[in-house]
C-alpha positions in Angstrom: -8.0 14.1 -7.4 -5.0 12.3 -8.8 -4.2 8.9 -10.3 -1.5 6.2 -9.6 -0.5 3.2 -11.7 2.5 1.0 -11.1 3.5 -2.5 -12.4 6.2 -5.0 -12.0 6.1 -7.6 -14.7 8.0 -9.9 -17.1 6.8 -7.7 -20.1 7.2 -4.1 -20.7 5.2 -2.1 -18.4 4.9 1.3 -20.3 1.5 0.3 -22.2 -0.1 -1.0 -18.9 1.1 2.4 -17.2 -0.5 4.4 -20.1 -3.7 2.5 -20.4 -4.1 2.6 -16.6 -3.6 6.4 -16.6 -6.3 6.8 -19.5 -8.8 5.0 -17.3 -8.1 7.4 -14.4 -8.6 10.5 -16.4 -12.1 10.9 -15.2 -10.6 12.1 -12.0 -9.2 15.1 -13.7 -5.6 16.0 -14.8 -3.4 18.7 -15.7 -0.3 16.7 -16.3 0.9 13.2 -16.6 4.1 11.3 -16.3 5.8 7.9 -16.0 9.1 6.4 -14.7 10.6 3.0 -15.6 13.8 1.2 -14.8 15.3 -0.5 -17.9 17.3 -3.7 -18.2 20.3 -1.8 -18.1 19.4 -0.3 -14.6 18.6 3.2 -15.9 16.0 5.1 -14.2 14.3 6.9 -16.9 11.3 9.5 -16.8 8.8 11.3 -19.1 6.3 13.9 -18.0 4.0 16.1 -20.0 1.5 19.0 -19.2 -2.0 18.2 -20.4 -3.9 14.9 -21.2 -2.5 11.4 -20.9 -2.3 11.5 -24.7 0.5 14.2 -24.4 2.5 11.8 -22.4 1.8 8.8 -24.8 3.0 11.1 -27.8 6.0 12.0 -25.8 6.9 8.4 -25.0 7.1 7.8 -28.8 10.1 10.0 -28.9 11.4 9.2 -25.4 10.4 5.3 -25.0 10.5 3.9 -21.7 11.2 0.2 -22.0 11.5 -1.7 -18.7 9.7 -4.3 -16.5 9.1 -2.2 -13.5 7.5 1.4 -13.4 5.1 3.9 -11.9 2.8 6.5 -13.5 0.6 9.2 -12.4 -1.9 11.8 -13.7 -2.2 14.9 -11.6 -4.8 17.3 -10.5 -2.8 20.4 -9.0 -2.7 20.8 -5.3 0.7 22.4 -4.9 2.1 24.3 -7.7 0.8 25.3 -11.0 0.4 22.8 -13.9 3.9 22.4 -15.3 6.2 19.6 -16.3 8.4 20.4 -13.3 5.5 19.8 -11.0 4.3 16.7 -12.8 4.8 13.4 -11.2 6.9 11.1 -10.8 9.3 13.2 -8.6 12.9 12.0 -8.8 15.9 12.3 -6.5 18.8 10.6 -8.2 17.9 6.8 -7.9 14.6 7.1 -6.6 11.2 8.0 -8.3 7.8 8.6 -6.4 4.4 9.1 -7.3 1.8 10.3 -4.6 -1.7 11.2 -4.1 -2.8 13.2 -1.1 -1.4 16.4 0.8 1.8 16.2 3.0 0.9 18.9 5.6 4.4 19.2 7.0 6.1 19.4 3.7 7.6 22.9 4.2 9.3 21.8 7.3 10.7 18.8 5.5 11.8 20.9 2.6 13.7 23.3 4.9 15.5 20.3 6.5 16.5 18.6 3.3 17.6 22.0 1.6 19.9 22.2 4.7 21.4 18.7 3.7 22.1 20.0 0.3 19.1 18.9 -1.7 17.9 20.9 -4.5 14.2 21.4 -5.2 13.0 21.6 -8.9 9.3 21.7 -8.2 6.6 23.7 -5.9 5.1 20.3 -4.9 4.8 18.5 -1.5 5.5 15.3 -3.1 9.3 16.0 -3.8 10.0 16.0 -0.1 9.3 12.2 -0.2 11.7 11.5 -3.0 14.6 13.5 -1.5 13.9 12.2 2.2 13.8 8.5 0.8 17.1 9.1 -1.0 18.6 10.5 2.1 17.8 7.4 3.9 19.1 5.1 1.0 22.3 7.3 0.9 22.8 6.6 4.7 22.8 2.8 4.1 19.2 1.8 4.8 17.4 -0.8 2.5 14.5 0.4 0.4 11.7 -1.1 2.7 13.3 0.5 5.8 14.0 3.7 4.2 10.5 4.3 3.0 9.0 3.0 6.2 11.1 5.7 8.0 9.8 8.2 5.6 6.3 7.5 6.0 6.7 7.8 9.8 7.6 11.4 9.3 4.7 12.5 6.9 1.8 14.3 8.4 -1.2 14.4 6.3 -2.8 12.0 3.7 -0.9 9.9 1.1 -1.1 7.0 -1.2 2.3 6.5 -2.7 4.5 4.1 -4.8 8.3 4.3 -4.8 10.8 2.6 -7.3 14.6 2.5 -6.9 17.2 2.1 -9.3 19.2 -0.2 -7.1 16.1 -2.3 -6.5 15.0 -2.8 -10.1 12.5 -5.9 -8.9 10.9 -4.2 -6.1 8.0 -1.6 -5.8 7.1 -0.2 -2.5 3.6 1.2 -1.9 1.7 2.4 1.0 -1.5 4.4 2.0 -2.7 6.7 4.7 -6.0 8.5 4.0 -6.0 7.8 0.3 -7.2 4.6 -1.4 -4.8 2.1 -3.0 -5.2 -1.3 -4.4 -2.8 -4.0 -5.3 -3.7 -6.0 -8.5 -2.6 -9.7 -8.6 -1.4 -11.3 -11.8 0.6 -14.3 -12.9 4.5 -13.6 -12.7 3.3 -9.9 -12.6 1.6 -7.5 -10.0 0.2 -3.9 -10.1 -0.8 -1.0 -8.0 -3.3 1.7 -8.5 -5.4 4.2 -7.0 -8.7 2.7 -8.5 -9.5 -0.8 -9.7 -10.6 0.6 -12.9 -7.0 1.3 -14.0 -6.1 -2.4 -13.6 -9.2 -4.1 -15.3 -7.4 -4.7 -18.7 -4.6 -6.8 -16.6 -6.3 -8.5 -13.6 -9.5 -9.1 -11.9 -7.9 -10.1 -8.5 -7.3 -7.2 -6.0 -6.0 -6.6 -2.6 -7.4 -3.4 -1.0 -4.8 -1.9 1.3 -6.3 -0.8 4.6 -5.6 2.5 6.4 -1.8 2.3 7.5 -1.0 -0.6 5.3 2.1 -0.8 2.9 3.1 -3.5 0.5 6.3 -4.9 -1.2 5.2 -5.6 -4.6 7.5 -7.9 -6.9 6.8 -10.2 -10.0 
């Protein structure tokens, strides 16, 4: 089992992401990571092997200030526990966190390698990041690009995607794996479990099978 947390807010989201991950550690973990877009439009990422505290300690030296971000605590399905296999996975301007298993990831990986994409992990999730980037690079807007990606995914997923060129928008979708949107005032959140968001909201929208959501402040 893995855990997802995401936030779009008027305040720094890093503390929200870390606290959400701590509340999801009961699911198991072998690594954790976060990615945030800062006020200068830089997409920054920090990943660590081990408990969420390892990530928190790492973010002291590599702070991730910003008003939009995603985070993940991982229990390995594809690839050994390592920083390279930890989420979020990134493809240039795009960062992705994902729960579930993409059954056709090997075919997608081969296709993307043929397009010149280099893979740095053993995970099935990295194909989502590169495939999203390929559609964005072809000129599609973020919503259209990710919807095109999920049409090609076979298997189960709950995912959250951020894009450096869309610093006010978080795209999230689910199929076969739970996902919830937390409603705030001037801020909204996503998570794989309401427990992750109880410190920031008590109002939730539970995504149904096949739903996607565009989450802004």
